[in-house]
N, C-alpha and C positions, 0 to 999 in steps of 0.2 A: 349650490348645485354646480357641478363641473360638467360643462359640455365639451363636444369634440371640437379642439382648436385648430386641426389642421386636416387638409385632404392631401391627395398626392395628384400631381400633373405630370404628363409625358410630353417631352419637347425634344427638339434637336439642337444638339450644342455644336457649333462650328468653332474649329481651332485651326486657322490656317485653311489648307486644302481638306483638312479631316472633318468628317461630320458623323456624329453618333447619336443614337436615341438614349435618352437619359429620363429616369423617373425620379422625382424629388418631391418632398413634403411642400405643401402651399398653405399659407396661414388663411384661416376662414375669416371673412367679414360678413355680417349679417344685420339687418335692421331689427332693433328691438323698441317696443313701444311701451312706455311707463304709463299706467292709468292710476290716478290718485282719487279715491272716493268716487269712483265711478266716472271721473272725468280724465279725457286724454290729456296728459301734460306735455310730452314730447317723445319724439323717435329719434334714437341715437344708432349710429353705426358702429359695431364694435365686435371684438372677438368673444364667441359665445362661451365664457369661462367665469366663473364666480359671478353670476348675474344677480343673485341675491344680494351680494356685497356691493355690487356696483350700483344697484337701485338705492341702497341705504346710503352709500357715499354721494350720490349725486343729490338726493334730496336733502342731505345734510349740507352739502356745499352750496345749495340755493336757499338754505334757511327755512325750508319747509318742515325739518325736524331737528331737535337739538339732542335727543337721546333715543335708546331703544324703546323707552316707555311710551314715546309718541306714536309707535307703530302698533296697531292691533293685529294686523294681518298682512303678510307678504307673501305672494304666491307666483312663483316662476311657472306659467302654464305648460306643462308636459304636453298636453294634447294640442295645443296652439302654439307651436314655436314662435318666439317673437313678441310675445305679450308678457308683461309683469303687472299683476293687480296689487295695488297697495291701498290698504285702508287704515286711516289714521284715527286715532282715539277722539280728535276733535271733529265735529260735525262739518257744516259747509265752510270751506276755506276758499279765499280768493287766491286763484292760481296766478302766478306771475305771467306777465306778458312781455312783448318787445324783446324777443330772443336775439342773442348775438352769435354770430357763427364764430367758431374758433378756428385758429390757423392750423392746427394739428391734422395729420392725415387720419382718415376716419372722420365722418362729419360730426364734429363736436359742437355742443350749443352751451350757452349759459344766459341766465336772466340777470345776471350781475352786471352793472355798468362798467366794471373793471376800473373804477376810479381809485384813487389813492386815499379814500375816506377810512379805511380800517384802522385801528389803533396800531401804534408802533409796537414792535416786538421787544418787550423789556426782558431780555434773556441774557444769562451769564454763561450759557452752554457753549462750551469750546471743544474742538477736536483737532487731532494733530493731522498733518498731511499724510504721514505714514499709515495712520489708521484709516483714513479715507481711501487711500490707495488700495489697502488690503480689503476694505470692504466692497469696492468696486470690483475687484477681482472675484471676490466671492459671489456677487451678484451676477457677473457674467458666467460663472462656472455653473450656477444653479438655475439660470434661466433656460431651461430645456428647449421650448419652441424657438426662442430668440437663437440658440445655437444650431438647432436642426433646420429650420426652414428659413430664417432671416426674415425681413419685412415685418417685424414686430418689435414693439418696445417693451423693455423690462424696466419696472422700478421697485424700490424697496424702502421701507422705514427701518431705520437702524438705531441703536444706542451705541455706547462705546464698546460694548461686549460683542455685538453681532448683529445680524439681520433678524428683524422681528416679523415682517410680512413682506412677501413678494407678490407682484401682480404683473400680468403680461396682456397687451393688448395692441391691435393695430393703431389706435390714437393714444398718443402719451399722456393726454389728459384723462382718459379713461383709466389708466393705471392708478392715478392718484385717487379717483373715485372709489376704485375697487379697494385699494388700501384702507381709505377711511371708513368705508362700510365694514370691512373685516374687523378693524380696530373697534368700531362702534359696537359691533356684534360680541365679540369676545372681551370688551372692556379693557382694551390696550391704550393707554395714554399716547397721545401723539404731541403733546407739548414737550419742548426742549428735547427733541430728537433730530436726526439726520435724514433728509429724503436723498436717495440716489436714483439716477435715471440714465438710461442709455440715449433717451431723446433729447432734442434741443430744449433748452430752458426758454419758453415763450411766456408772454404775459399771462395767459390762463393757468400756467404751471405755478407761477409765482402766486397768483390770486388763490388759487386752491391751497397752496402751502402756507399762506398766512392765516387762512381760516383754521387750519390744524394746528397753528401756533408753532410752526416748525422754523427755526431760526437759521438753519444751513441747508442749501440746496446744492447738489454736486451732480454734474452730468459728464458724459463722455464727449459732448459737443459744447456748442457756443451758446450764449444767451443772447437774445434779442435786445435791441436798444429800449423798447418799452419795458422789457422784464428788468433790465437794470434800473431804469428810472423808477419804477414802482418798487424795486427791492431797497434802494436809497431811502425812499419815503418811509418804508416800513421797518428800517433797520435791519434788513436780513442779508445774510451772506450768501453770495452767489459764487460758486466755483465751477470753472469750465474747464474742458479739455483735460479731464483727469486721464492721463496716460502713464501708467506706472506710477514713479514717484513724482512726475512733472504735472503741474496743474496751474491754472490762472485763477486768482482770486480777485474778483471785480468790485465787490462791496464789503464793508466791515471786515477787513482782513484780521482785526485784532481778536476775532474768534478762532484763529488759526494758530497753530504752534508747529514749529519744525523740530521733529525729535532729534 
């Protein structure tokens, strides 16, 4: 389901002594509640686009499903915007508690303790700096709402050949859930791929990436200290400030090569 991702807003722009009326697109942000087997699980603030994939990706990230076979029914309610009903093949399941609020814009949430208890990434996947730069340029070119309205994050899963899946949302963590859900739906492997994002690399981004078995995460911006700590423990490569051919590699630089 693709929803309307932007509205327009009229405002007054001042430039020195000059003032003029301007109308511009504005990114939408709305609460969506996921119900699992009739029980309310969580309410997320997000951009209403690819909500079916977002629900799948969130459930997979939280360990409630492992594959599409675990889902009997998923319904994005047209008549009641903001509700997603999911029925799993299993009967009664204990839903997780003790949510952790995430640091991204758009109220994100996880039930994972963000510890470094995940297995290390045993990956030989490598990528050249030139290829990462080219893929980041492609992401920025194809991320239409990001270009038109601003105020929204774009992320993509890629291999050496090109971008495989693109997602946009006010919450950078939501983009990874949408990517994982779309990959789950279409049977696209996420292991040994590259994740690109226009947002900051924070702990929840690294946490979601390691669950997708992605060894390289690259961003236009910086990582946080906790993201680097987790990435070191999981043997993940973190690349920040990808600006043209320049970039900073903070962990596992051996996965990078300069053409």
